[in-house]
N, C-alpha and C positions, 0 to 999 in steps of 0.2 A: 313588778318587773317580770317580763316574759320569760318563760322557761327556755333553757338551752337544750334543743333536741339531741345535741351531741353528748350530753351528760346523762341521758335517760336510757336505762336498760343497756348500758354499755360499760359495765363494771369490769374491774380486773378479775381474772380467774386463772386457774392453773394452766389453761390452754393458751392464754394470751399474755401472761405475765410471769416471768421467772427472774429471780435475783441474778444479777450479773456476777460472775466469778471466773477467774482464769483457770480454775480446775477443770472445767469442761473442755478446754482446748486440748489437754492431754488425752482425755477420754476420746475425743473425736479423732485425733491423730493416730491413736492406737487402733481405732476401728478402720480408718481409711487407708493408713499406711503402716500396717502392722510389721512389715519386714524392712522398712526403711531404717537406716542407722540413726538412732537418736543421740547416742553418747559414744565418744571415743576417749579413752583414757589409757594412754600407753598401749599395752597389748589388749586391753579390755575393749569389748564392743557390746553395746546393748541396742537392740531394735526398739521401736516404739512399743511393740507388744510387751517386750521384757521390761522396759522402763515403767510402763503403766502398772504391770504386775508387781514390780518391786515397790513402787509407791504405795500400792494397796496393801502389800505385805507390811510395810512400815506402819501404815495407819492402823492395821489390824493389831500388830504387836503393841503399839502405843495404847490402844484402847484396852487390850488385855492387861496392861500394867496400870490401868486406872486413869489414863489421860482422858479428859472430858472437855466439853466446850468451856472456854474461858480460862483454861489452864495455859501456862507458858512452857514451851519446850525450847531450851537454849542449845545452840550448837557452836562449837569452836572447830571449824573445819576450813580446809583449803578448798580450792576450786576442783572438787572431786565429785564422782557420782553421788555419794551420800548427801552432799550439799544440794545438788539438784533434786534428789528424791525428797529431802526435807521440805522443799518449797511446795510439794504437793501432799506428801504423806501426813505432815503435821496438820495443815488446815483441813484435810479430809476427815479429821476427828472433831473438828470444830475448835481445836486448840490454836494458839497463836505462836508463830515461829519467831524466835529471837536469835538473829545471827550476830555473833560477837567478833569485833575487830581483833584479829590475831596479833596485832602490833601493840595492843594496850598493855599497861602494867597490871599486876595482880590486884591492887586495891580498887582500881576502877572496874575490873571484871567482877570482883566480889560485890561492889556496889550494884552493878547491873543485875547480877543474879538475885540479890536480895530485893531490889526494887521491883523486878519482874516477878518475884516469888516463883522462881523456876521449879518445876516439878520433875523434869528430866533433863539431863545434860549429856549431849553426844560430843565427844572430843577426840580429835585426831591425836595420835601419840606423838607426833612431831611437837605438839604444843603441851605435852603432858606436864612439864615442869611448871609452866605458867598456870595451867588448869589446877594443878595440885595446890599451888600457893593461893590461888583465888578461892578454892573450895575451903581451905583452912581458915581463911579470913571471913568467909560468908556465914551469915546466920542460917540461911536455908540449907537443907541437906537433900539436894535432888538425887534421884536415881542416876547413876553414871553408866554410860555405854562407851566403850573404847572403839575407835576405828583403826584397824591395821590396813594401811594402804598397800596393796600388793605391788604397786609400782614404785614404792619408796621404802628403803630399808628402815624398819622401825626399831629405834633404840631408846625411845623415851620410856617414862614410867608407864606401868599398867595400873590404871586407877580403879578398875572394876574387875569383876569375874566374868563379864559378858562382853563379847566382841560383836560389832555391828552386824556382820554377815550372819552370825548365829542368831542374833536377836530378830532380824527380819525373816530368817528362815522359818521361824515358828509362826509367822503371820500368814493370813489367808490371801492368796493372789487374786481371789474373786471377791474380796471384801466389798460389801455394798455400802459405799460411803454416802452420806447425805449431802445434798446441796445446802448451802448456808440458809438458815431460816430467814435471814435478812441480808441484803447486799451491803448494808451498813455494818455488819459484823466485822470485827477485827480479823485480819489475816496475818499481820506481821508487826513486829516491834523493832524499831531501829533507834539507837541512841545517838544523840548529837555529840559533838566533841567536848562539850562542857566548857564553854567560853567563860562562864562565871559560875563558880561552885561546881556542883555535881552535874553530870550530863543529863539531858532531858530525854525521856522515852517517847519517841514519835510513833504514833499508831496509824497504820494503814488499814483500809477496809477493802472488801472484795470488789466493790464497784470501781474504786479508783484503780486497783491493780488490773482489772479487766480492761478498762478504758485505756490505761497506759499501754497495754499490749497492742491495741489497735494503732495508737499514736506512734509507738516505737517502730512498728513495722512500716508504717507509711513514711515517717521521717527518715528512717535508715534505708529506705528503698529495698526492703527485704521481701522478695517474691517467694514463690514456692521453693522449698528445700534449700535455703541458704546454709552456709557452713560458717559457724561462729566460733572464733577462737577466744577462750576466756582469759584475756589479759587484764580484765577488770575484776577486782575482788568481789565475789558474790556477797560478802558481808557489807558492801557499800550499797545502802538503799536497795537491798535485795538484788544486787547486780543491775540496778536501774530497771528492774522488772523484766530483764531479758530471760531469766530462767523460765518465766511463764510465756513471754512473747514468742519464743521460738516454737513452742508447741502449736501456736495458731497457724504457723506456716510450715509445720513439719520439718523444721530445720535440724541440723546436726550440731550438737555441742562438742567442741574439742576442748577437753579439760587441760589446764596448765597449772601446775602447782606453784611455779615460780616464773616471774617475768625475766627470762634470760634470752639474750639475742639469738643464740644458735637454736634453741628450742623453738623460738617463734618462727624463725626463717624455715626451719625444717618442717614444722607443722603447716605453715602457710602453703608450701610447695607440695608436700606429700598429700595433704587432704584438700587441696584447692580451696583454701579458706577465702570466703567472700567478704566477711565483716569482722571487725573487732572494735573494742572500745577501750578508753582509758584516759589517764592524765598525760600531760606532756612527757613524763618519764618514759612512757611506752614508746613514743616517737624517738626520743633521745637514745634509748637503748637500741632501737633498730638502726638509726643513722650512725651511731658511734661504735657499732660492732666491729670487731677485728676482721680483717680480710678472710681468715679461715672460718669465720662464723657466718659470714654473709653468703647468700646465693641469689641468683637471678630469679625474680618472680615473674613468670610469664603471663600473669593475668592481673586484672585490676582488683584491688582490695579497698573496700570502703572503711574508713576509720572515723569513728565518732570520738571526738576529744573534748574534754571538759576541764574544769579547774581553771587555774590562771592561764590566760592565752599565751601560747609559746611565742618566742621571738619570730620575727618575719623570716629570718634565715632558716629556721627549722621548718616553717610552713613551706617555703620555697623548695627546700631540699626534699621534703616528703612528696610534694607534688611532682618534682622532677624524677623521683624514684618510682612513680607510677601509682601512688596512693591517692584515693579520692577522700578529701577531708570535709568533715562537717563539725563546726564548733557548736557546743551545747552549753547550756547554763541551767542550773537549778540548785535545789537544796534538799537536805534530807526530808524536810517538811513537804516537798512537792514530788515525792516518789523518785527523786533523782532529777534528771534533766526534764525541764518543762518549757524550755526556750531554745530555739534553734536558729542559727544564722543561715537562713535559707538564701541560697545564692541566686540572684537574678541574672539571667544570661546577658542582659544589656551591660552589666558591670564588667564583662570581659573586654569591653571596648575602652575602658578607662586605662590611664597610664598606671605604672607600677605603684606610685604613691596613692592614687585614687583607689585602686583595688585593695591596697594595704589598709587604708582607712575603713573600707567596708568590712574587712575581715576582723577588725578590732571590736566591732559591735557584737553584743551577745545575741541579738536577734529578736524574733517575734515568737508569740506564744505557740505552743504545741496545739494540735487540733483538739486534743482532749481538755485543754484549758480554756475556760470561758472568757477570761479577761486577764490582761497583763498591762500594767501602766506604771508611771512614776508619779508620786503624789507628795504634796507637802504634808508630813505626818501630823502637823499641828492643826491645819484647817481641813485635812482630808479632801483637798481639791487637787485635781490633776495639774501638773506643772505645764507650762507652754511647751508644745512640741517643737522646740527650737534647737535641740541638740546642745543647749548651753545651761539651761536652768536645772540645778541639781535638786533632787528630791529622793524619796525612798522608794525602791522598787517594791511593788505590791502585786499579789496574785489573788485570783478568785476562780474557783472551779472545782470539778470533781476529782482532780488529781492533787488536791491539797489535803493534808493529813486530817484525821479525825480530831486530833489534839494531842496534848502531852499527858502521858499516863500519870495519874495521881497528882496532877499539878494544875488545878483549875485556875490559879492566878496567872500562871505563865500562859495558859491556853487563852484566857480572856484578853491578856495583853497582846498576844500574837494576832488575835482576830478582831481587835478593836476597830469599830466602824464598818464591820462586815467585809474586811479584806485581811489577807494574811500579810503581815509586815515582815519583810525579809531581813531587815537590818542592813541591807546593802544600799549604797547610795549610787544614783545614776542619773542619766538624762534620757529624754524621749525625743525621737526624731519624727518628722512629719509622716513618714511611711510606716510608723508604728514600731520600728525597731528601737530597742533600748541599748544603752551602753553603760557599763559600770564605771564609776569614777573613783570610788573608795569603798572601804568596808567599815561600816560604823562600829563593828565589834572588833576591828583590828585583827581579823582572822588571817593567818598565813596558810596558804594552800600549797603544800609541798608533796610532790609525788602523788597527788590526789588525796592526801591526808590533811584534815583541818587541824591547825595548831593554834592554840590560844596564846597570843603574845602576853596576856595578863598572867597566865599560868607560868610561863617561862620567867617573866619578870619577878613573880613572887618567889621563885626559887633563888634567883640571883640576889634579891634583896636580903635573903637570909644569910648571905656570906658576910662575915664581919667587916670586910674591907670595902664593901660596896656602899657608896653614898646615894648615888642615883643611877638608874638604868632604864633603858627603853629598848624594846625588841620590835623590829620592823621586818618587813619582807624585803629580801634582796633578790632581784631577778636571777634566775639560774637556768641555763639552757637544758640541763638534764632534768632537774626536778620541778621546773616552773618557777618556784620560789623556795628560798631557804631562810631560816631565821638568822638575823644579824643583830647582835647585841651591842649597844653603845653603853659604855661603862664609865662612870665618874667615881673615882676612888675617894675614900675618906682621907682627910689631911693626916699625913704621917703614917698612913697604912699602905701596904703593898700587896699586889697579887699579879700573877702572870696569866696570860691567856690560857695556857695549858691547865693551870690550877682551876680556873673558873669553868673550863669545859669539863674537867673531871668532876667538879662539884655538881654540875648539871647532870652528867651521866649517872651519878649515884642517886639522883632524885627524880629523874624523868625517864620516860620511854625514850629510846635512842633517837627515834625520828624527830622528837620534839627539841632536841638539844641544838643550840646555836652552831652554825657552821663557821661563823665569823665573830670575832670579838674585837671591838674598836674602842680603845681608850681615848676619851675626849670629853670635853665639857658638854653635858647634855643640855641643849637649849630649852629654856623655860619661859613662860609668859610672866608678867608682873605678879600674877596670882599664884605662880608656882606650877602651872600646868605644863607638862612636857609637850613640846611642839614636834609631833611625830612627822608632820608633813615635811619638815626640813630634813629630818633624819632619813626619810625614804629617798630623798634625792642624794644624800651623802652615801647611802648604802649601795646605790647603783655602781659607784666607783670604789667601794671599800675593798 
């Protein structure tokens, strides 16, 4: 076989090959735009030079406390400067960043701390009660650092003797952080919602995070110096990788602790916000604001929205208000959104119904994703691109997770046949666009939060009066979807809706509790399987 001259004396070396990582985006921004505002948080302002120095201080302080490559640093933080700094400072040590959903309950947080074997835990005092309960339940005993947000009155517990600002003050602003030895090295850990049993730890790598940044900026149309309002929790898939993406274009992060209408309108106008992201709840909050909370927005704002598609009325109202909308779809396992409903200009010529049909489709693959399709999971063959044949949505590419931490069986199952199996059911169109038709795991997406119907049903089944129950998604203009529980009581037993709601509130995180209780015979097949497809239709009018 003849030799290939393009493989001779043309080896990789330090001059022509470096591992991909999003960390170098911040380094470059600080060099090129040192005085440009990187972070706005209330009265606080940090330039890119200051942002980079604070991240290096954090990395230096972590290393001085023994944090090393392969360790896990967990954080319980709102959308604040320390959360942004953790996205750089933690991986600058070779450690892995674990961002915790602040809406979880203490046992789940404790499970995550133990499973991740957390070495250090940074927690905002707003969440001190939750953190204290979780630490008491956890087997690991990480070093704890408190964050006192100067823009928020701190009234929670103090869990340590060290405050975040004092902690990083001891660090070196010129800390020489190393590039990752391998772009396949882990950069972050994100836990799924735990649809069956305990949540799974999804591991991201530096390569995927870097490529996601390029794709994010292209898909969101983010040119130089965008202004990004943090309406999306940064604990969700590392904020869809936007904490890293903005550094690539020297953008400005406008932090927001809570998604409140007046705060959003004020920030959008005051800082000339160009982009924001979130679930339908963000749009609903803007549209349903009281007159004294709203203000006229004199410029165009691009909104990336994911989770359950909002009703057409919400889409129309947002467009009429001057927002530019892009619908996205993805999973924790795909670094957040990996599919975008890219709008073809020719669709503008369609009638209202035709445009609405186009908007309901999830879309086509991100540029950083190598393949996206719908397959028969049994044969692993692509379904016909007819928009009708249902199969499982599958992904393949560099923005698919490394796998599930300490869970080889789940990893093998997810990657069976060389594709990532999403568990979502959908159809494929001739133009490559996919559309979801159902969720095989019966996940309810409420306000951007994944809720397992199985978990809620398990709690309801423990009530002595419940014979059968089924929880399905009920469309909701504000939250996208909310849990609706259909209850069939045991003969001779009684229970009220308020009683069952209270039962759930005592045993579940608040956002997981049903918003509606319907007492009715739960439809079942001859083999006893509950027919949820019938209940979904009933829930629409419940």
